[in-house]
C-alpha positions in Angstrom: -8.3 -1.9 9.9 -11.3 -1.7 12.3 -8.7 -1.5 15.1 -7.0 1.3 13.6 -10.4 3.2 12.9 -11.3 2.6 16.6 -8.2 4.1 17.9 -8.2 7.0 15.5 -11.9 7.8 16.6 -10.9 7.5 20.2 -7.9 9.9 19.8 -10.2 12.2 18.0 -12.7 12.2 20.8 -9.9 12.9 23.3 -8.8 15.8 21.3 -12.2 17.4 21.0 -12.8 16.8 24.8 -9.7 18.7 25.5 -10.4 21.7 23.0 -14.1 21.8 24.6 -12.5 22.1 28.0 -10.0 24.8 26.8 -7.1 22.6 27.3 -4.2 21.9 25.0 -3.3 18.3 26.1 -0.6 16.3 24.1 -1.8 12.9 22.9 -0.7 9.9 25.1 2.8 8.5 23.7 1.5 5.0 24.4 -1.5 5.5 22.3 0.5 6.9 19.4 2.8 4.0 19.5 0.0 1.5 19.6 -1.4 3.2 16.5 1.9 3.2 14.7 2.3 -0.6 15.5 -1.1 -1.3 14.3 -0.3 0.6 11.1 2.9 -1.0 10.6 1.5 -4.3 11.0 -0.9 -4.1 8.2 1.2 -2.1 5.7 2.1 -4.0 2.6 5.4 -4.2 1.5 6.2 -2.8 -1.8 6.8 -5.2 -4.7 10.5 -5.6 -5.9 11.2 -5.1 -9.6 12.0 -8.7 -9.9 8.6 -9.5 -8.7 6.8 -7.1 -11.0 8.8 -8.7 -13.9 8.1 -12.4 -12.6 4.1 -11.5 -12.3 3.9 -10.1 -15.8 5.8 -12.9 -17.2 3.6 -15.5 -15.5 0.5 -13.7 -16.6 1.6 -13.5 -20.3 2.5 -17.2 -20.2 -0.9 -18.2 -18.9 -2.5 -15.8 -21.3 -0.6 -17.7 -24.3 -2.7 -20.9 -23.3 -5.9 -19.0 -23.2 -5.5 -16.5 -26.3 -2.0 -16.5 -28.1 -3.0 -13.5 -30.1 -4.0 -11.4 -27.2 -1.0 -12.4 -25.5 1.3 -11.4 -28.4 -0.7 -8.1 -28.7 0.1 -7.2 -25.0 3.8 -7.7 -25.2 4.7 -4.3 -26.4 2.6 -2.7 -23.6 4.0 -5.0 -21.0 7.3 -4.1 -22.2 6.7 -0.4 -21.9 5.1 -1.0 -18.3 8.2 -2.9 -17.2 10.6 -0.2 -18.6 8.6 2.5 -16.7 8.7 0.6 -13.4 12.5 0.1 -14.0 12.9 3.7 -14.3 11.1 4.3 -11.1 13.2 1.8 -9.3 16.3 3.3 -10.6 15.4 6.6 -8.8 
């Protein structure tokens, strides 16, 4: 993230310098490509629906060993959450 921040600040300085000089200079394609590669390198992949269900199931399984009443109380809410996520994945 610090490299991305650095690159963005550098590009901002280049843009500001060009504006002060009264020039309209396009940004260097190589700099834009480098920034794009940095961003894609850190971009997290979205979870799949199956991963969401597995994580919730795992959480509830663990919670049963800690507090069975709380685990049972959360089931309706987790089911509703899973259904909402399912609807979003279907779109």
